[in-house]
C-alpha positions in Angstrom: 129.1 82.3 159.0 130.4 79.7 156.5 130.9 80.7 152.9 128.0 79.8 150.6 128.1 77.4 147.7 127.0 78.3 144.2 123.8 76.4 144.8 123.0 78.3 148.0 123.6 81.6 146.2 121.2 80.5 143.5 118.6 79.4 146.0 118.8 82.8 147.7 118.4 84.6 144.4 115.4 82.6 143.4 113.6 83.6 146.6 114.3 87.3 145.9 113.3 87.1 142.2 110.1 85.2 143.0 109.1 88.0 145.4 109.6 90.8 142.9 106.5 92.6 141.8 108.4 94.2 138.8 108.6 90.9 137.0 106.0 89.0 134.9 106.0 85.6 136.6 104.5 83.8 133.6 106.2 80.6 134.6 106.4 79.4 138.2 110.0 78.3 137.5 111.0 81.7 136.1 113.0 82.7 139.2 115.2 79.7 139.0 115.7 80.0 135.3 116.8 83.6 135.8 119.0 82.9 138.8 120.8 80.1 137.0 121.3 82.1 133.8 122.8 84.9 135.8 125.1 82.6 137.7 126.2 80.9 134.5 127.1 84.4 133.1 129.1 85.2 136.2 131.0 81.9 136.0 131.4 82.1 132.3 130.3 78.5 131.7 127.3 76.2 131.9 126.4 75.1 135.4 127.4 71.5 136.2 127.2 69.5 139.5 130.8 70.1 140.2 130.4 73.9 139.9 127.2 73.9 142.0 129.0 72.5 145.0 131.8 75.0 144.9 132.1 78.0 147.1 131.7 81.3 145.2 134.7 83.6 145.4 134.3 87.2 146.6 134.4 88.9 143.3 131.9 86.6 141.7 129.7 86.9 144.8 129.5 90.7 144.4 128.9 90.5 140.7 126.1 88.0 141.1 124.5 90.0 143.9 124.5 93.1 141.7 123.0 91.3 138.8 120.2 89.8 141.0 119.4 93.2 142.4 119.0 94.5 138.9 116.7 91.6 138.0 114.6 92.1 141.1 114.0 95.7 139.9 112.6 94.3 136.7 115.6 94.7 134.3 115.5 92.1 131.5 118.1 89.4 131.7 119.6 90.1 128.3 120.2 93.7 129.2 121.8 92.7 132.5 124.1 90.3 130.6 124.7 92.7 127.8 124.2 90.0 125.1 121.6 87.6 123.7 121.7 84.4 121.6 119.7 84.4 118.4 119.8 81.6 115.9 123.4 80.8 116.8 124.6 84.4 116.9 125.7 86.2 120.1 124.2 89.7 119.8 125.2 92.8 121.8 122.4 94.4 123.8 122.4 98.0 125.0 120.1 100.4 126.8 117.5 102.3 124.6 117.2 99.5 122.1 114.5 96.8 122.1 115.7 93.5 123.5 115.4 90.7 120.9 112.8 87.9 121.6 113.2 84.2 120.9 109.8 84.4 119.1 111.4 86.4 116.3 113.4 83.4 115.3 110.4 82.2 113.3 110.3 85.5 111.4 113.9 85.1 110.5 113.4 81.5 109.5 110.5 82.4 107.1 112.6 85.2 105.6 115.5 82.8 105.0 113.2 80.2 103.3 111.8 82.9 101.0 115.2 84.2 100.0 116.6 80.7 99.3 113.8 80.2 96.8 114.9 83.3 94.9 117.2 82.9 92.0 119.7 85.6 91.1 120.2 88.6 93.4 118.7 88.4 96.8 117.6 91.5 98.8 115.9 91.5 102.3 114.9 94.5 104.4 114.0 94.3 108.1 111.9 97.2 109.3 111.9 98.3 113.0 115.0 96.2 113.3 116.0 97.1 116.8 119.3 95.4 117.7 119.1 93.7 114.3 118.5 90.1 115.2 116.4 89.2 112.2 118.5 91.1 109.7 121.7 89.6 111.1 120.4 86.1 111.2 119.3 86.4 107.5 122.6 87.9 106.5 124.5 85.1 108.4 122.5 82.2 106.9 122.1 83.6 103.3 125.6 85.0 102.7 124.7 85.9 99.1 121.9 88.2 100.1 122.1 92.0 100.5 120.4 92.6 103.8 119.2 95.9 105.3 117.9 96.8 108.7 116.1 100.1 109.3 114.9 101.7 112.5 113.7 105.1 113.5 116.1 104.9 116.4 119.7 106.0 115.7 120.8 104.0 118.8 119.2 100.8 117.2 120.8 101.4 113.8 124.2 101.9 115.5 123.9 98.8 117.5 123.0 96.8 114.4 126.1 98.1 112.7 128.2 97.2 115.7 126.8 93.7 115.8 127.3 93.2 112.1 131.0 94.4 112.4 131.6 92.2 115.4 130.1 89.1 113.6 131.9 89.8 110.4 128.7 90.2 108.4 129.6 92.5 105.6 126.4 91.9 103.7 124.3 93.4 106.6 123.7 97.2 106.5 121.8 99.4 109.0 120.4 102.8 108.7 118.2 105.1 110.8 115.1 106.7 109.4 111.3 106.7 109.3 110.0 103.4 107.8 111.8 103.1 104.4 113.1 106.7 104.1 116.7 105.6 104.8 116.9 102.9 102.1 118.8 103.6 98.9 116.5 104.5 96.1 118.2 101.9 93.9 116.5 99.2 96.0 113.0 100.2 94.7 111.5 97.2 92.9 114.3 94.8 93.8 113.5 93.6 97.3 112.5 90.0 97.8 111.5 90.0 101.4 110.3 92.6 103.9 110.2 91.6 107.6 108.8 93.6 110.5 108.2 93.0 114.2 106.0 96.1 114.6 105.4 98.0 117.8 101.8 96.8 118.1 100.8 97.5 121.7 97.9 99.9 121.9 98.6 103.1 123.7 95.8 102.4 126.1 97.4 99.1 127.0 100.8 100.3 127.8 100.0 100.7 131.5 99.0 97.1 131.6 102.4 95.8 130.5 104.8 94.3 133.1 107.3 96.8 134.5 110.1 94.8 133.0 108.8 95.8 129.6 107.1 99.1 130.3 110.1 100.6 132.2 113.0 99.1 130.3 112.0 99.1 126.6 111.9 102.3 124.5 108.3 103.5 124.0 108.8 103.8 120.2 109.5 100.0 120.2 106.3 99.2 121.9 103.6 101.3 120.3 103.1 103.2 117.0 100.3 105.3 118.6 97.6 103.8 116.4 94.1 102.8 117.6 94.7 99.1 116.6 98.5 98.7 116.8 98.8 98.2 113.0 99.6 101.7 111.9 103.2 100.8 110.9 102.0 97.6 109.2 99.5 99.6 107.1 102.2 102.0 106.0 104.6 99.3 105.1 102.0 97.2 103.2 101.0 100.3 101.2 104.6 101.0 100.2 105.5 97.4 99.6 104.3 97.5 96.0 106.9 100.1 95.1 109.8 98.3 96.8 109.2 94.6 96.4 109.8 92.6 93.3 106.6 91.2 91.7 105.8 88.3 93.9 107.9 89.6 96.7 106.8 88.8 100.3 106.0 90.9 103.4 106.4 88.9 106.7 104.8 90.4 109.8 105.4 89.1 113.4 102.4 89.9 115.6 100.7 88.7 118.7 98.2 85.9 117.9 95.3 88.1 118.8 96.2 90.4 115.9 96.5 87.7 113.3 93.1 88.2 111.6 93.3 92.0 111.6 96.8 91.8 110.2 95.6 89.5 107.4 92.8 91.9 106.6 95.3 94.8 106.6 97.5 93.1 104.1 94.6 92.2 101.8 93.3 95.8 102.0 96.7 97.0 100.8 96.4 94.8 97.7 98.7 92.0 98.8 97.8 88.4 97.7 98.3 84.9 99.0 97.8 86.1 102.5 98.5 83.4 105.0 100.0 82.7 108.5 102.6 80.5 110.1 102.4 79.0 113.6 105.3 78.3 115.9 106.2 74.9 117.4 103.6 75.6 120.2 100.9 76.0 117.6 100.7 79.8 118.1 100.3 82.1 115.1 103.4 84.3 115.0 103.9 85.4 111.4 101.4 86.7 108.9 102.5 87.0 105.2 101.3 88.4 101.9 102.8 88.9 98.5 102.7 91.5 95.8 100.9 90.3 92.7 103.2 88.8 90.1 102.2 91.5 87.7 103.0 94.1 90.4 99.6 95.6 89.9 97.5 96.2 93.0 94.6 93.9 93.6 91.4 95.2 95.3 91.3 94.3 99.0 
């Protein structure tokens, strides 16, 4: 049997991925995207016509086959590769830590804009930080800012630290603890921006998630156990008054179906100027609110 070219290996992989019942096939071209991304990882470069026509060597063939087998079982691509690109940063990915999503780049962008408007010292805190993509992006793009990432998972906090060290971001700090418990007390009343991508999936909806999410993401990163998915947001909004500067902002990334309820939650906590931001596809991704300039709570 003649040796297969890179293109032929990709085509075979596409057929296997497309047949997988463990994957959410939200795009009919997903199998090809996945197969090409894995092949590019194996070859260590972007795919070009010249590469596609080459015969794959034995070592690369075995590595590619192993990666495809993992994907067919539902394992997310970033976890298979071990790294993920986020606003120009190459982030390490490990088991037991939530895989970053491209949708969170808008959350980071809004935090960066808010910090750059702040004169003097700049402090940002990313809650439920996971691998730290938002905190690291903010620290990278606003080098004068003091940026903190907190997560209830010690694995997540350690991965954030490792990513910060690897990227040379000395202004990014990571700690493990429940909500804000791990933050230094000296930060009270000094924070300019809170960001959070909360675990907003309802417990009753967990079984409806695709296997690639349900079986590979930590449960604590998917749901907070509340009836409406906003338990963690309510807690953070209530505590924001004690931690944010007067006029400081809380930015929440949510599914678009939770936008109105999230807005109501922020208003009920006494935050003002509650608004929302849509992504380039016109989908609401980030809901925001501010503490009153007087730092006195406003009735919701």
